[in-house]
N, C-alpha and C positions, 0 to 999 in steps of 0.2 A: 347810899343811893347813888346811882350813876345817871348823869344827864347827858344825853346824846341826841343828835338830830334823828337818828334811826339806825337800827341794827340790821345787818344783812346775814341771813343764814344761807351759806353757799352749798349746803348739802341736805336737801329735804326729799322725802319719799311721799309724793302726793297720791300715788297709786292709781291715778285716773289717766288713761282708760284701763278697764278690765278688772281692777281689784277694788271697786268702789265699796265693797263691804268692809274693807280695812281702813280706807281713807279716800277722801275726794279733794279736789282742788278747793272747794268751799270749806270743808271741815278743817283741812290742814292749814289753810291760810287764816281761818278764824282763830285757831289755836296760836298761830304765829303772832297775829296782831295782839292777842291777849298777853303774850309774853314780851311785847315791845319790839317785835321784829317788823320792819317795814317793807322788806323785800326778801324773796327767796329764790334760790336756783333749784329747779325741780330736776331730779334724776330721771333717766329714761328707762328705769327698770319697771316697766308697766307690762300689761298683757293686751295687745302686743307691745313689744318694745318700741320706743320712739326712735325709729331709725330712718325717717324720711321727712321731707319738707311737709308732707301731709300731716304727719304726727306732730310736728312743731306747730303748725297752724292750728291743729285741734287744741293743743294746750293753751295757746294764746287766746283762742276764741272762748274756751271754757273759762279761762282766767278773767277775760273781759266781762263775762256774764256773771261770774259767781265769786271771784276772789276778793278777799278783804285786805290784801297787801299786793304789792307788785310781784308778778311771777315771771322769772326769766327761765325759759326752758333750756335744757341741755339735750343733745342728741346722742345716740349710740355711735361708738366708733365702728362697730361691725354690725352687719345685718342680724337682727334678732339677739344681739349681744352674745352671739355664738362663737366669736373669735375666729371665723373662717373667711369671711368676705367683707371688704370695706363697705360701709354704708355711704350714702351720698352726702359727704361732709359739706361740700360747697352748697348744695341745695338746701341743706338744713340751716347753714349759716345765713344764707340769703333770706330764708323764711323767718329767722329770728333766734336761732340757737346761739347761746353765749359761750358754750363749751361742748366738748364731746367726751364721752366716757362710756365704758361698758360696766359702769358701777356695779360692784358685787362680783364681777368677773375680771380677770386680767386678760390682756391680749397675749395668748400663749406663743405666738409666732413672732420672733424678733423682726423678721423682714416685713411682716404685715404691719407691725407697730411702727416700723420706720416709715413705711408708705403713709400711714395715718399722720405721722408727725410732719411729713413733707406736705401733705394736703393741708394740714392745719396751719402750717406756716404760710402757704399760699393764700389762705382765707383769713389769716390773722385771728385765729380762734385758739383758745386754750384746750389742751388735752389733759384730762384728769385720769391718770392711769391707776387702776386698782392693783397695787403692788403685792401680789400674792402668788406664790408658786404652788399650784395644786399638788405637785408631786411631793411637796413637804407635808401636805395635809392628809392625803389619801382619804381614808374613811374614819379619820379621827373624830372623837366626840367632845374632846376638851383639850386644854393646853397641857403640855408636859408639866410635871411638878409633883410635889409630895402627895397631894390628894389623888392624882391619877395613879401613882404607884400604890398607895394604900388600898384603892378599890380595884386594882388590877385592870385599869383602863389604859388603852394605848393612847397617849396624848400626842398632840401635834406640837412640833417644835415652834417656839416663840423666842425670838432674841430679846435679851434684856434691854439693850439700847442699840440703835443703829444710826449711823451717820451716812447719808447719801453723798459720798465724795464726788467732787467735780460736777455737781449739779450747777447748771448755769441758767440765768434768766437775762433777757435782753436789757432789763433795767436793774442796776445794782442797788445795794442798800442805800447808797447816797442819792438815789434818784436819777443818776446819770446813765446813759446808754452804755452797756458794757460789752455787748456782742455785736 
């Protein structure tokens, strides 16, 4: 048994708006509460994507009406999570976004991602990047490996282990500011 004041799930798919047949803020947070979760961070991969202050306010309003745990919304890095044009990061943060992410999609343009990181720094919000290079996946249906070879499937490359060298955070492991 684990005794804790409350657990936080920082990556949930509540699917509202637009995919309520799969999940809603009410059903997702009810399940979270049943599992001992007291707060969740909702991903913006909804239909439409949560890429504006209006979308953030919608999630917060629906959460106030129906949620069983606290809901912290995240907003999209790019409009429609399409990886082409930055979303209004500042407006989403002011409306209540706790992070920005194109969850499920990476931002394919390094300069666009750099601009997103610069805006995120200005607004003191976390960027959650989906680190996946689509060119390594193409139209693959499973991971590379013995099973893929046996059934003649073209598998997608997956590294065994990866270390993200030189990753920095403004607060070090010891709790002191490092950047």
